C-alpha positions in Angstrom: 6.9 23.0 -20.8 7.6 19.8 -22.7 6.5 16.7 -20.8 7.5 13.1 -21.6 5.2 10.3 -20.4 6.7 6.9 -19.7 4.9 3.7 -18.6 6.2 2.4 -15.3 8.4 -0.7 -15.2 10.5 -2.4 -12.6 13.7 -0.6 -13.6 12.1 2.7 -12.4 11.1 1.4 -8.9 13.6 3.4 -6.9 12.8 6.6 -8.8 9.1 6.0 -8.3 9.4 5.3 -4.6 11.7 8.2 -3.9 9.3 10.5 -5.6 6.3 9.2 -3.5 8.3 9.8 -0.3 8.9 13.4 -1.1 5.5 14.3 -2.8 3.2 16.8 -1.2 0.3 14.3 -1.6 2.2 11.0 -1.3 0.9 7.9 0.6 2.6 4.6 1.4 -0.1 2.9 -0.7 1.6 4.4 -3.8 4.9 2.7 -2.9 5.5 -0.1 -5.4 5.9 -2.6 -2.6 2.3 -1.9 -1.6 0.9 -1.7 -5.1 2.4 -4.9 -6.3 1.0 -7.3 -3.7 -2.1 -7.6 -5.9 -0.4 -7.3 -9.3 -2.1 -10.5 -10.5 -5.5 -8.9 -10.2 -4.9 -5.7 -12.2 -3.2 -4.8 -15.4 -0.9 -2.2 -14.1 -0.4 0.8 -16.4 1.1 3.4 -14.0 2.6 6.4 -15.6 5.6 8.7 -14.9 5.9 12.2 -16.2 9.3 13.8 -16.9 10.4 17.3 -17.8 12.9 18.2 -20.5 15.8 17.6 -18.0 14.5 14.1 -17.3 13.3 14.9 -13.8 10.2 13.2 -12.5 7.4 15.8 -12.1 4.4 13.6 -11.3 3.2 10.0 -11.1 -0.1 8.4 -11.8 -0.8 5.0 -10.2 -3.1 3.4 -12.7 -4.4 0.2 -14.4 -6.1 -0.6 -17.6 -9.4 -2.4 -18.0 -11.6 -2.7 -21.1 -10.2 0.3 -22.8 -10.2 2.6 -19.8 -7.2 3.9 -17.9 -8.2 4.0 -14.3 -6.6 5.7 -11.3 -5.5 2.4 -9.8 -8.6 0.4 -8.9 -6.7 -1.6 -6.3 -6.1 1.5 -4.2 -8.6 3.4 -1.9 -7.8 6.6 -3.8 -5.4 7.8 -6.4 -4.9 10.7 -8.7 -1.8 12.6 -9.7 1.1 12.4 -7.2 3.0 15.7 -7.4 6.0 17.4 -5.8 5.9 20.3 -3.3 7.5 22.6 -5.9 5.2 22.0 -8.8 3.1 24.9 -10.2 -0.3 25.0 -11.8 0.9 25.6 -15.3 3.1 22.5 -15.2 0.1 20.4 -14.0 -1.9 21.6 -17.0 1.0 20.5 -19.2 1.0 17.1 -17.4 -2.7 16.6 -18.0 -2.4 17.5 -21.6 0.5 15.0 -21.9 -1.7 12.4 -20.2 -4.5 12.9 -22.7 -2.1 12.9 -25.7 -0.6 9.6 -24.3 -4.0 8.0 -24.0 -4.9 9.0 -27.6 -1.6 7.7 -28.9 -2.1 4.2 -27.4 -4.9 3.6 -29.9 -6.8 1.4 -27.4 -7.9 3.8 -24.6 -11.3 5.4 -24.8 -11.2 7.4 -21.6 -9.4 8.1 -18.4 -11.1 7.7 -15.0 -9.4 9.9 -12.4 -9.9 9.2 -8.7 -8.7 12.2 -6.7 -6.7 12.1 -3.5 -8.9 13.6 -0.8 -7.7 17.1 0.1 -7.2 16.3 3.8 -4.5 13.8 3.0 -2.2 16.4 1.4 0.6 18.1 3.3 0.2 21.3 1.2 -2.6 22.7 -0.9 -2.8 20.4 -4.0 -5.9 21.3 -6.0 -4.0 21.9 -9.2 -5.5 18.8 -10.7 -9.1 20.1 -10.1 -8.4 23.1 -12.3 -6.7 20.8 -14.9 -9.7 18.5 -14.9 -12.0 21.5 -15.5 -9.9 22.6 -18.4 -10.0 19.1 -19.8 -13.8 19.1 -19.7 -13.7 16.1 -17.3 -17.1 14.9 -16.0 -17.8 14.2 -12.4 -19.0 10.6 -12.5 -19.0 9.5 -8.9 -18.8 11.1 -5.4 -18.3 9.0 -2.3 -19.0 10.5 1.1 -16.3 9.9 3.7 -16.5 10.9 7.4 -13.5 12.7 9.0 -12.8 13.9 12.5 -10.5 16.9 12.6 -8.7 15.9 15.8 -6.6 19.1 16.0 -9.7 21.3 16.0 -11.6 19.7 18.7 -14.7 17.4 18.5 -17.4 16.0 20.7 -19.4 12.7 20.9 -23.1 12.4 20.7 -25.0 11.3 23.8 -25.4 7.8 22.3 -21.7 7.4 21.7 -20.8 8.7 25.1 -23.2 6.3 26.7 -21.9 3.3 24.7 -18.2 4.1 25.5 -19.0 4.5 29.2 -20.9 1.3 29.2 -17.9 -0.5 27.6 -15.5 0.9 30.1 -17.4 -0.8 32.9 -16.7 -4.2 31.4 -13.5 -6.3 31.4 -12.8 -5.4 27.8 -9.1 -4.9 27.0 -8.2 -2.5 24.1 -4.7 -2.8 22.8 -2.6 -2.9 19.7 -2.0 -6.4 18.3 0.6 -7.7 15.8 -0.9 -11.1 15.0 -3.9 -10.4 12.8 -5.6 -13.9 12.6 -8.0 -13.3 15.4 -9.2 -10.0 14.0 -9.3 -11.4 10.5 -11.6 -14.3 11.6 -14.0 -11.8 13.1 -13.8 -9.5 10.0 -14.5 -12.4 7.6 -17.5 -13.4 9.7 -18.9 -9.9 9.9 -18.6 -9.2 6.2 -20.0 -12.6 5.2 -23.0 -12.3 7.6 -23.8 -8.7 6.9 -22.8 -8.1 3.4 -22.2 -11.5 1.8 -18.7 -10.4 0.9 -15.0 -10.8 1.9 -12.2 -8.3 2.8 -10.3 -6.9 -0.1 -7.1 -8.4 1.5 -6.5 -11.9 2.8 -4.9 -12.2 6.2 -1.7 -13.4 4.6 -1.6 -10.3 2.3 -2.2 -8.0 5.2 0.6 -9.7 7.2 2.9 -9.2 4.2 1.9 -5.5 3.9 2.3 -4.9 7.6 5.7 -6.5 7.5 6.7 -4.0 4.7 5.1 -1.0 6.3 5.1 -1.7 10.1 4.8 2.0 11.1 2.0 2.6 8.6 -0.3 -0.4 9.1 -1.5 -1.1 12.7 -4.2 -3.3 14.3 -6.1 -2.6 17.4 -8.6 -4.9 19.1 -11.0 -5.2 22.0 -10.8 -8.6 23.7 -12.6 -10.3 26.6 -11.4 -13.6 28.0 -8.9 -13.8 25.0 -11.7 -13.5 22.5 -11.6 -10.7 19.9 -14.9 -8.9 20.0 -14.1 -5.8 17.9 -11.2 -4.2 16.2 -9.7 -2.0 13.5 -7.0 -2.0 10.9 -5.5 1.5 10.6 -3.5 3.0 7.7 -1.4 5.8 9.1 0.2 8.7 7.2 1.9 11.9 8.5 -1.4 13.7 9.3 -4.1 11.1 8.9 -5.2 7.8 10.6 -7.6 6.0 8.3 -9.8 3.1 9.4 -9.2 0.6 6.6 -11.3 -2.1 8.3 -13.6 -2.0 11.3 -15.4 -5.0 12.7 -17.7 -5.7 15.7 -19.1 -9.0 16.9 -22.7 -9.5 18.1 -21.4 -9.7 21.6 -19.3 -6.6 21.0 -22.3 -4.7 19.8 -24.1 -5.5 23.1 -21.3 -4.0 25.2 -20.0 -1.3 23.0 -16.7 -2.9 22.1 -16.0 -1.2 18.8 -17.0 2.2 20.3 -14.4 1.6 23.0 -11.8 0.8 20.3 -12.6 4.0 18.4 -12.5 6.0 21.6 -9.0 4.7 22.2 -7.9 5.5 18.6 -9.2 9.1 18.8 -8.2 10.0 22.3 -5.0 8.0 22.8 -3.3 6.2 19.9 -3.8 9.0 17.3 -4.5 12.1 19.4 -1.5 13.8 17.8 -2.7 13.3 14.2 -4.6 16.1 12.4 -7.4 13.9 11.0 -9.1 10.5 11.7 -10.7 9.2 8.6 -13.5 6.7 9.1 -13.8 6.0 5.3 -16.9 6.1 3.1 -20.5 5.3 3.9 -21.6 5.1 0.3 -22.1 2.3 -2.3 -23.4 2.1 -5.8 -20.9 4.6 -7.2 -21.9 7.0 -4.5 -25.7 6.9 -5.1 -26.6 5.0 -2.0 -25.9 6.4 1.5 -25.8 4.0 4.5 -27.4 6.5 6.9 -27.0 4.1 9.9 -23.3 3.7 9.3 -23.0 7.5 8.7 -24.8 8.3 12.0 -22.3 6.1 14.0 -19.3 7.9 12.5 -20.9 11.4 13.0 -21.7 10.4 16.5 -17.9 10.5 17.2 -17.7 14.0 15.8 -16.9 13.1 12.2 -18.0 15.4 9.4 -18.2 15.0 5.6 -15.4 15.0 3.0 -15.9 13.6 -0.5 -13.9 11.3 -2.7 -14.4 12.4 -6.3 -14.1 10.4 -9.6 -13.8 12.2 -12.9 -13.8 10.9 -16.5 -11.9 12.4 -19.4 -13.1 11.3 -22.8 -10.3 10.4 -25.1 -12.2 9.5 -28.2 
């Protein structure tokens, strides 16, 4: 099948967003209203793929940096967004069109493709894995994420049970909050003290995104005497609740505040979801594993899923 590749521009916003809403591996992060909050930080080079009847068959959220076309670096994950009706032969054609497009630009040297983790998809969606194999793509990075399959049953370790029960005996109050400033102050403090870094989002950016996607971005905190001791920002899709940010104060660690928040998320707020995704425990392009962080997640019954990055040489 003949595939036409077009670079995304604002005139195609409605077509892009409509496709994302109906894709079998769509995510609200791929909505242009989400992607464009940080448009000043990335040179967007997202692509749309059309068949001979000018129907959208796939999208690739992407940016360009130093001669490389990346699955968008401003997103937690990316990859090809495809419809429920697509078949494997068509995905092969789309990948060939992607490679031909990259060659035709004259300035791209490679494509770095960041897959959407399989547990996010509503239907089987590994067509891209076969297409990557056919394109001689090289696995260049593998991050380890921890996921609780809520619908299949799970159990806590003795340590997590003890910590949750300890927290329940305090005056901690766990609840959803809509004003993010208190949690963001804590998050900034924790990241600065422990990692000498800052959140990827500012509090104003997160308020903006939350106002645009109120059903998909939620905040939960544990407070005591009106002080935020721990909390979480959750990104929610049809079948997954993802912990975008988690933070725990020194006092919160002493009394198990974050463990109580997570217990609430797993057993109450998101008990009807299929998966709870804690996110990755790796750094250094997947080469370093934070075993302490991993143990905490696995203590809640989470088990491993990977986020894979592939590179396709163009020239």
